[in-house]
C-alpha positions in Angstrom: 102.7 104.1 72.9 103.8 100.8 74.5 102.4 100.0 77.8 104.7 100.0 80.8 105.0 97.0 83.1 107.4 98.6 85.5 106.4 100.8 88.4 108.5 102.5 91.0 109.8 99.2 92.3 109.8 96.6 89.6 106.5 95.0 88.4 103.7 94.7 90.9 100.0 93.9 91.1 97.3 91.6 92.1 98.5 88.0 91.8 97.1 86.1 88.8 95.7 89.4 87.3 97.6 91.3 84.7 100.5 92.0 84.8 101.2 89.5 87.6 100.3 86.4 85.6 102.4 83.3 84.8 102.3 84.3 81.2 103.8 87.7 81.8 106.3 86.3 84.4 107.6 83.9 81.8 107.9 86.7 79.2 109.8 88.8 81.9 112.2 85.9 82.3 112.8 85.7 78.5 113.1 89.4 78.1 115.4 90.0 81.1 117.5 87.0 80.1 118.0 88.2 76.6 118.8 91.7 77.8 121.6 90.4 80.0 123.1 87.7 77.7 126.3 89.5 76.8 129.0 86.9 76.3 129.7 83.4 75.2 129.4 81.6 78.5 126.8 79.8 80.7 124.7 82.7 82.1 123.2 82.4 85.6 120.2 83.9 87.4 119.3 83.6 91.0 115.7 83.8 92.1 114.4 84.4 95.6 110.9 84.9 96.8 108.9 85.7 99.9 106.2 83.4 101.4 103.2 84.4 99.4 101.1 81.6 98.0 101.4 83.0 94.5 105.2 82.7 94.6 104.7 79.0 93.8 103.0 80.1 90.6 105.4 82.8 89.5 108.7 81.1 90.3 108.3 78.3 87.8 107.0 80.7 85.2 110.1 82.9 85.6 112.3 79.7 85.5 110.7 78.7 82.3 111.4 82.1 80.7 115.0 82.2 81.8 115.8 78.6 80.8 114.0 79.1 77.5 116.6 81.7 76.5 119.5 79.6 77.8 120.1 80.9 81.3 120.8 78.6 84.2 118.6 79.2 87.3 119.3 78.8 91.0 116.1 78.9 93.0 116.9 80.3 96.5 113.5 79.7 98.1 112.2 82.2 100.7 115.0 84.8 101.0 115.1 88.5 101.9 115.4 91.0 99.0 118.8 92.2 100.2 120.0 88.6 100.3 119.1 88.2 96.7 121.0 91.4 95.8 124.0 90.2 97.8 124.0 86.7 96.3 123.7 88.1 92.7 127.1 89.7 93.2 128.6 87.0 95.4 127.7 84.2 92.9 128.6 86.2 89.8 125.1 85.9 88.5 124.0 87.9 85.5 120.6 88.7 87.0 119.0 88.5 90.4 115.2 88.3 90.8 113.1 88.7 93.9 109.4 87.7 93.8 107.7 89.9 96.3 105.2 92.7 96.9 107.2 93.8 99.9 104.8 95.2 102.6 101.6 94.7 100.5 98.9 92.1 101.4 99.4 88.4 100.4 97.2 88.6 97.3 99.6 91.0 95.6 102.9 90.1 94.3 105.8 91.6 92.3 109.0 91.0 90.5 112.1 93.0 91.3 115.2 92.7 89.1 118.9 93.2 90.0 121.8 93.6 87.7 125.1 91.7 88.1 126.3 94.5 90.4 123.5 93.8 92.8 121.7 97.1 92.1 118.2 97.6 90.9 118.0 98.2 87.2 118.3 101.6 85.5 115.4 103.2 83.7 117.1 102.4 80.5 117.4 98.7 81.2 113.8 98.5 82.4 112.7 100.2 79.2 114.6 97.7 77.1 113.1 94.7 79.0 109.7 96.4 78.8 110.0 96.6 75.0 111.2 92.9 74.7 108.2 91.6 76.8 105.8 92.5 74.0 108.0 91.4 71.1 107.9 88.0 69.4 110.9 86.3 71.0 110.4 82.9 69.4 113.3 83.3 66.9 115.7 84.1 69.8 114.9 81.2 72.1 117.6 78.6 72.9 117.3 75.1 71.5 119.0 71.7 72.3 121.9 71.8 74.7 121.7 75.6 74.8 118.6 75.5 77.0 119.2 76.6 80.6 119.0 74.3 83.6 117.3 75.0 86.9 118.0 73.7 90.4 117.2 74.6 94.0 119.8 76.3 96.2 117.8 76.9 99.3 120.3 76.0 102.1 123.4 77.3 100.3 122.0 80.7 99.7 120.6 81.0 103.2 123.9 80.0 104.8 125.8 82.5 102.7 123.5 85.3 103.8 123.6 84.4 107.5 127.4 84.6 107.5 127.3 87.8 105.5 124.9 89.4 108.0 126.9 88.3 111.0 130.0 89.9 109.7 128.4 93.3 109.6 128.4 93.4 113.4 131.8 94.8 114.6 134.1 91.9 115.4 134.7 93.1 119.0 131.0 93.0 119.8 128.5 90.2 120.6 124.9 90.1 121.5 125.5 88.0 124.6 122.9 88.9 127.3 120.7 90.8 124.9 117.0 89.8 124.7 115.7 90.5 121.2 112.1 90.2 120.1 111.9 89.9 116.3 108.8 90.0 114.1 109.6 88.6 110.6 106.1 89.4 109.2 105.6 85.7 108.3 107.8 86.7 105.4 111.1 86.1 103.6 113.3 86.4 106.7 111.4 84.1 108.9 114.3 81.7 109.1 117.5 83.7 108.5 116.9 86.7 110.8 116.4 84.7 114.0 119.3 82.5 113.1 121.6 85.4 112.7 120.6 87.0 116.0 120.9 83.7 117.9 124.3 82.9 116.4 125.6 86.3 117.5 124.7 85.4 121.1 121.2 87.0 121.6 118.3 85.5 123.4 115.7 85.5 120.6 111.9 85.8 121.0 110.3 85.1 117.6 107.1 86.4 116.1 105.8 86.2 112.6 107.7 83.0 111.8 104.9 80.7 110.8 104.1 81.6 107.2 101.2 79.8 105.5 101.1 81.6 102.2 98.3 84.0 103.1 99.5 85.6 106.4 102.5 87.6 105.2 102.3 91.2 106.7 98.9 90.3 108.3 98.7 92.1 111.6 102.5 91.7 112.0 105.8 93.1 110.8 106.9 96.7 110.3 103.5 97.8 108.9 101.7 96.5 112.0 104.1 96.6 114.9 101.5 96.5 117.7 102.0 92.8 118.4 105.8 93.3 118.7 105.3 96.3 121.0 103.2 94.2 123.3 105.6 91.3 123.2 108.6 93.5 124.0 106.9 94.6 127.2 105.6 91.1 128.0 109.0 89.4 127.8 111.0 92.5 128.9 113.0 92.5 125.8 115.9 94.9 125.4 114.9 95.7 121.8 112.2 94.7 119.2 113.0 94.4 115.5 110.1 94.5 113.0 110.8 93.5 109.4 108.5 93.7 106.5 107.5 90.9 104.1 110.7 90.9 102.1 112.9 92.2 104.9 114.3 95.2 103.1 112.8 97.6 105.7 112.9 97.7 109.5 111.4 99.5 112.5 112.8 99.3 116.0 110.8 99.0 119.2 112.6 100.2 122.3 112.4 98.5 125.7 109.3 100.6 126.6 107.4 99.5 123.6 107.8 102.8 121.7 108.5 102.9 117.9 111.9 104.0 116.5 111.2 104.9 112.8 113.5 105.1 109.9 114.3 108.8 110.5 115.6 108.0 114.0 117.5 105.0 112.7 119.3 107.2 110.1 120.0 109.8 112.9 121.6 107.1 115.1 123.7 105.5 112.4 124.6 108.7 110.7 125.8 110.4 113.9 127.7 107.3 115.1 129.4 106.8 111.8 130.3 110.5 111.6 131.9 110.3 115.1 133.9 107.2 114.0 135.0 108.9 110.8 133.0 106.5 108.7 130.3 108.7 107.3 130.9 109.5 103.6 130.1 112.8 101.8 129.4 114.7 105.0 125.8 113.6 105.4 122.9 111.3 104.8 120.4 110.8 101.9 116.6 110.7 102.7 113.4 111.4 100.8 111.0 114.3 100.8 108.9 112.4 103.4 111.6 112.4 106.1 110.8 114.6 109.1 112.0 118.2 109.2 113.4 117.4 112.7 115.9 115.0 111.1 117.1 117.7 108.8 117.6 120.1 111.7 119.4 117.4 113.7 122.0 116.9 111.0 122.3 120.6 110.3 123.1 121.2 114.0 126.0 118.8 113.7 127.3 120.4 110.5 126.1 117.5 108.5 123.7 117.7 105.6 120.5 115.9 104.7 120.1 115.4 100.9 116.5 114.7 99.8 115.2 112.7 96.9 111.9 111.5 95.5 110.1 108.8 97.4 111.5 105.3 96.7 114.7 103.6 97.8 115.9 103.4 94.2 116.1 107.2 94.1 117.9 107.2 97.4 120.4 104.7 96.2 120.9 106.5 92.9 121.7 109.8 94.8 124.1 107.9 97.1 126.0 106.4 94.2 126.2 109.6 92.3 127.4 111.7 95.2 129.4 109.2 97.3 127.1 108.8 100.4 127.1 105.6 102.4 124.0 106.1 104.5 120.5 106.7 103.2 117.0 105.6 103.6 113.3 106.4 104.2 111.2 107.2 107.1 109.3 103.9 106.5 112.5 101.9 107.5 114.2 101.3 104.2 117.8 101.9 105.3 120.6 101.6 102.8 124.1 101.2 104.1 126.4 101.0 101.0 129.4 99.8 103.1 127.5 96.5 103.3 125.0 96.2 100.5 123.3 97.7 97.5 119.7 97.9 98.7 117.8 98.3 101.9 118.5 95.6 104.5 116.3 95.5 107.6 118.4 92.9 109.5 121.7 94.6 108.8 120.3 98.0 109.8 119.0 96.5 113.0 122.5 95.1 113.7 124.0 98.5 113.3 121.6 99.9 115.8 122.5 97.1 118.2 126.2 97.9 117.7 125.6 101.6 118.6 123.5 100.6 121.7 126.1 98.1 122.9 129.0 100.6 122.5 127.0 103.4 124.3 126.1 101.1 127.2 122.6 102.5 127.5 119.1 101.4 126.6 117.5 101.6 123.2 115.2 104.4 124.4 118.2 106.4 125.6 120.4 105.9 122.6 117.8 106.0 119.7 115.8 109.2 120.5 118.1 111.6 118.7 115.6 114.4 117.9 112.1 115.6 118.6 110.1 115.1 115.4 108.3 118.1 114.1 104.5 117.5 114.1 103.8 115.6 110.9 100.6 114.2 109.5 100.2 111.8 106.6 96.9 110.7 105.2 96.0 108.6 102.2 93.2 109.2 99.8 92.0 106.3 97.7 90.9 107.2 94.2 89.3 105.3 91.3 91.6 106.6 88.6 92.2 109.6 86.5 94.3 112.6 87.7 92.6 114.3 90.6 95.7 116.2 91.5 95.4 118.1 88.2 91.9 119.4 89.0 91.8 123.2 89.5 90.0 123.1 92.8 92.5 120.5 94.1 95.5 122.6 93.0 93.9 125.7 94.6 93.5 124.1 98.0 97.1 122.8 97.8 98.4 126.3 97.0 96.5 127.7 100.0 98.0 125.0 102.2 101.5 125.9 101.1 100.9 129.6 101.8 99.5 128.8 105.3 102.5 126.7 106.3 105.0 129.3 105.0 108.7 128.9 105.7 108.2 126.9 109.0 106.6 123.8 107.4 106.5 121.5 104.4 103.7 120.1 102.3 104.3 117.0 100.2 101.5 115.5 98.0 102.2 112.6 95.7 100.4 109.7 94.1 101.6 106.3 95.4 103.7 104.3 92.9 102.2 101.0 93.9 98.6 101.6 95.0 95.7 103.8 93.8 96.4 106.3 96.6 97.3 109.9 96.9 99.5 110.6 99.9 99.1 114.0 101.7 101.8 114.9 104.1 102.3 118.2 106.0 104.6 119.1 108.8 105.5 122.2 110.8 106.0 123.6 114.2 102.3 124.4 114.7 100.6 121.1 115.1 97.1 122.5 114.8 97.9 124.3 111.6 99.4 121.2 110.1 96.3 119.2 110.9 94.0 121.8 109.5 96.0 122.0 106.2 96.0 118.2 105.7 92.3 117.9 106.6 91.3 120.7 104.1 93.3 119.1 101.3 92.1 115.5 102.0 88.4 116.7 102.1 88.7 118.3 98.7 90.5 115.3 97.3 88.0 112.8 98.6 85.1 114.8 97.1 87.0 115.1 93.8 88.1 111.4 93.7 84.7 110.0 94.5 
């Protein structure tokens, strides 16, 4: 059986260790290029990256692969993942590539691929590319004048995305008089996000905008919002915006320094769009990890919450199949298909700002839509194997489900990007939820040791 390079969100791993090596990156470029060469014209690929040191290693390797099969390459430089998706469509590229490991530490990296429609690839296309990576592609390489060309397009791509993002704020609104603190996680949006906010009229206080190759997501951004919470209170900002390393997810901090997570963001946008007649398909798409309180919030308004497996690709897939235009994850991946094809932290934040401006209240008043049901999530690191298949683990999980009954939920799943098992439980009885999670985690830790 052929090994699989793709995980739940492209190819990801420790930089300069298999599969995130220059050799594999070059083969990915060749394989993806061949999979998307479907006509007799000059094919084009756009490549963006975040600010990781290893991006300087992987970018030229990918360029070599794409040009070797006759594709022209435009290198966008540091650019948010949603900007790469947007530019793939806007520039009629055949493929879009984002070099990023998202919220992971700097010594990881990844390769995300987008088709010409700006969407992440289907399982079938990933399987085809996966097969080609291990084939001898030498007979199919371009020669002579058929080789591809590569050039930088840093400023052009950045300017296009800035204008695109600005247009998502309703024309009749501006951010004049709004003090915004934004944490760009020393990542891909460190230039474009503050520029967008400032050009829309906001007073901008910037954090996480000094990348050095190794400080992406380090004690900053949406995975570590403590610094932003403190800064919001220090400068008396009206709102804080925390992006992750590739800016496809966002968390909001209200004027009191409290976190507004992805579930609350979906509630705010979903309700506002429903009232404006803009919400498609009568509801919102979330994953199995979203809080039960969000589901009850929408049900009370005769709206539905459809649930998918964890991963924004599954959210997007369900949205496309059933006609939804709002979806996302509790972690802050918010997909608004009226504007884009993947999660966009900056655009989602602008939609929150639009609702707050129209309501005339504070972020804490506008963005606390429901009281979350007590929910606990714990991660258990393991060294391999399949601990979830062990009889004693399955037994304690079944006991936990019985104890929670109909008033709670239990979700246990392996991470798609790290050697972790995630244990989440929620229900109206906080003590019961805590006991159930602790019991399962205890058995898992002893089993995974």
